[in-house]
N, C-alpha and C positions, 0 to 999 in steps of 0.2 A: 448616546447608547442604545442599543437595540434588545429586546429579548435574548438573541443569539449570543450578543457580543457579552451582555450580563453573564449569561451561562458561562460562556468560554472564559471570561476573565481578560479579553483582548480589546484592543482600541477598534480594530476592525475584523470584519469575519472571513478572512483571508486565512485557508488552512494549509500547511503544508502536508503532502500527501504522506502516508506512512510507508517508507519502502523496507518492506522485510528482505534483509539480507544486505542492503547498501545503504541504510541509512546513515547520516554522519550528524556526529554533534556538532561540529561547526555551524553546517546548515540550518539543524532542528534550532539550535540557540539564536541563530541570526535571526531566522523569522520571527520568532518569539519576541526578541528585542525591537524588532521594528514594528511593532503592535498586532500582528497577526499570531497563529498559534502553529508553534513548531510542534511537528510529530514524529516520534522514533517508533520504528517497528521492531518489535521482540520475538521475531519467529524464530524459532530455535534455541534461544538464549535460555541457559538455566538461571535459577536465583541469584547465583553469585555474579554472574556477568550482568543480570539487570542492574544489582545493586551498583555495581562498577560503573555502569554506563549512567545510572540516574545520579551517581556524585559528580562524574565528569559534567554532565548536562548543568548541574547547578553550580559549578565551578564558573561556567559561562554566561550563566543568565539566572536571575530569579523572577522572571516573568514566567506566566502559565505555559506548561508545556503539556502534549499529551502522550501517553503511552499506548501503542497500540498491540492487543494480543488475537491470534487466532482462535477460534474456539474449536475444539474437538467435534468432529463429526460421527464418531463412532465406526466410520470406514477405514481407519488408519491402519495399516499393518505393520508390524511388529519383526525384526529381523529374522526371527525363527518361523515366521510364517512363509516367507520366499526365499527363492532360489536368487542368491547375490550374485551368481557367476555371471561377469560381464558378456552380453552379446558380443557378436564379432565387431561391430561399428564400436560400442562403447570401449571396449579393449583397445581399439586402435586410438581413441580419443585420449584414453589414460595411459598410453603408453606414448603417446605424442608429448605428453606432459611430464613423463617419466613419473608416474603417480601409481601405487601400488597398495590400495586399502586392504583394511582388514575389514572383516565385519563388524559393526559397534553392539555392544551390549544393548543399546536403545538408539531408536532415531531421532526421537523429540524429549524433552524433560516433559514432566506431568503438568497438566494444566492448573493443579492446585499449587504446584511450586511458582510458577510462574506468575498466578494471579497474587499469591501473598508477596512477593517481591516488588509487583509493581505497585500495590497497595502502600507497602512500606514504603517505596519511594515518595509518595505523596504527589502525585500528579495532579494538576488541575482537570483534566479529562483522561477517563479510561476510555480507548474505543475498541471495539470488537468486530472482526469480519467471520464471515461462515455459520452466522446462525444468530438465534436471540439468546443473549444472555440469562442465565436463569435468575429467579427472583432474588435467590441468597446473593448470587452475586451482585447483582444489581443494590442490593441492600446494603453489602459490605463495602462497595465502592461509594456510596454516598455517605456512608459511616465514616469513612477515611476522607472525606470532603471532595469525592470527584465526580463530577458531570459523567454521565454514561452516554456515549456516541455509538451507533453502530450502522452497518452499511446494507444497503437494499438494491436488489438488482430487478426487480418488478414490484407493482402495487399490492399484492398480496404480502410481500415480505415486509414491504413498511408497515402494512396495517398489523402484521403479526409482531414486529418490534415495537410500535406504540402500544399495543396490548401488553408486553412484557415489560413495561415502564421505563424505555429508553427515554432520555431527555431530548436528545435529538437523532435525526437521521441523515445518513448520507445516501444520495439517490444517484447509483453509481451506473452511467451508459455505456455501453456496448464500445464505445469510441475509448474508454480508458486503456491504460497500459496495466500489464500485469495480470493476476490471477483473476479470473470470473468467479466471484465470491457468492455466487447463488447457493440458495440452502433451501429453498422449497420446489424448485424446479431443475432439471439437468441444464447446466451453464450454457449447452449448446442450443438450448430452448428457451433461454433467457436473455436474449441478446436485444434488449431493447434501448434504442438511440436516446442519448441526453434530451435532445429536442423532445422527446415523445414522452420520456418518463418523468422528468422532474414536474412538469404540471399536473400529471397525474397523481402522483405522490402528495403533491402540495395539498390538491383538493381531497385526498383520502386520509391524512391525518392533520391532527391539530399542533403537533411539537413541530420547532422547527426543522427546516429541511435545507441540506447543503448539496449543493450540485456538484458533479464528477463527472471527468471525461470530457475531452476536447476543449479543455479552458486553459488558454494560454497567453491571453492576453487581454486588454481591454474590452473588445469586442464580445470575448467570451463571458466575461464577469456581467457585462450589461444585460446580455441576452438569459443569463441564469437568474437575475433578478427579474426581468420581464418574464421568466415563466412561471414565477412564485418560489423560488430560492431565496433564503435570508443569508446565504453565505455560499463560498464555495471552496473546494479543494483541488489543489493545483499538485500535479506528479511531474510529468515529463519534462513541463519548462524549469522546473526547479533542477533536475536531474542534469539537464544541459549546463547548468552553473558550474563555475570552479569550485564553489564551496561544496558540492556533493562528492559523495565517495565514490563514484564510480569509475573505471579506468577512462585514461583520455581516448583511447579508441572506442569506447562505448560513447563518450561525448561527440565523437566526430560522427559515428553512425547517426545518433539522432540530428545533427545537423543536416546531414543529406538524407533523411528518410522523407517518402514522399507518403501522402494521407493512404494511398493504395498499396504501400509496400508491406505494411505491417500483416501477420497472419496469427489464427487461433490455433494453439497447439498443445499437445498434453507431455511432448516428448521431453521436455526439460525438467518437469516435475512431477508428471503422473496426474495433473490436474489441469483442466483447461486455462491457457494464458494469452493474452495478447503480447507480441513481440516481434523483433523482425527477425525473418529467417537468414540463419547463417548455417556454416559448415555443421555445427553439433546438431541444429535442428535437423536439418536434411539426412544426416545419417541415421540419427536415431529413429527418424519417424518412419523408416524402411524397416525397422526392425520390431520387436515386442519392445514394449513400454510397460514398466513395472507400474503397480499400483503405488500409491502416494501413501507414507512420505517415503519409499525405497527408492523410487526414479529420483527423486530431487537429492536424496543422500548419495546415490551413485553418481550423479552429474556433478553435485558438488565437490567430488575429491578433484575433476580436472578444471572445474570452472575457477577454484580458490587459487590454483597455480597459473591458468590463463588470465587471471585478475593482475597478479604479480609481473607475470610476463606482458601485460597488456595486450592480450591476442582477443580481439574483441569476436572472433571466428569461433571461440569455444565458451564464449560468456550466454547468459541469459540476459538477450538485449529486451528487457520488456519496455516498450515503447507505445505510446498511443497514437491515435490518429491526426493529432494536431502537432506532431513532432516538427512539421515545416515551419511552425508558428514559434517556435523555442528557438530564439534567437539571441536571447541575452546572455552574455557570459558571467555576468556578476548579477548574485541573488537580490542585492538591493535596487539594482535597476529595474529587474522584472518585478519585483515586489511594488515598486512606484508606478509601473505600467499597470499592476493589477488593481491597485487602488483607484488609478484614474478611471477606471469602468464601473466602479462603485456608485449608486446613487448619492447625491450630495448629502442627504440628511445621515446615510449610513454610514460615510466616509468623514463627518464630522466638517465638511465644508461648508 
């Protein structure tokens, strides 16, 4: 047992990336059952939905799980703040899916509603992105028996997180899929690769550091530990597996993606993210992009139907630069591959 596995309550320091919007109860529970930490992303979930997901997770596993929340950044807009009339390109994508959305009363539930429901679920770990959780949040989590983990994309962010009282830090390199969760710097100015970021964060803080971004097999795991990490967070490689919640066309896109295929774009959500360019990205990048979360709500209207129809060209294809290494179709096979890269003492061998 290591300080990190003791903190997380796991057998090995392998963590499933929390997929906002495409988290799977089956995959989350399976990673925990295998001895790692299954994570479930709660972006956009209200309290009732969080309670429902937590109950389903507990039906599948009694092992430690992590629930992930996005911290509010005070730049989020409300429906009354923006003109939600679709641009010509967005209108075309909506029409293709035969979707005719009505403006909502709100884009997102309140953070307090989400936090309360997440803590009521009694996860072993509560993880955060997009900032430093307030001291009251950390205290509430600790009082509920949850360790607090948060994500940094630069060294100053990691230092700020440690000062804020978090128990462990995810150092997320620019290779990683999905949203660039920078909070002290503009995301476009905080594109530090995993190989450079992890050792500098490990040198700057005393709490355990987990490496994220570009890790998909035993080689990436071994490299992360050589750089000073005490654990790893793996995303794209698990999305590729049958147990994930993504559409089959999304899995095929991961399988055929090269490292240089991914792009950074704000077109799908209004915040900078790494993924594969498809028709939706190309159409929307040519037009005005609404501020977050208005753009995310708008694209979500056609993305939901595209997922049902299994049409990858209209999905948010969040994929990292190690996608070509995501070769395992079954989550247990991938997990065993990752464990093979752990230092012998860490893996209990």
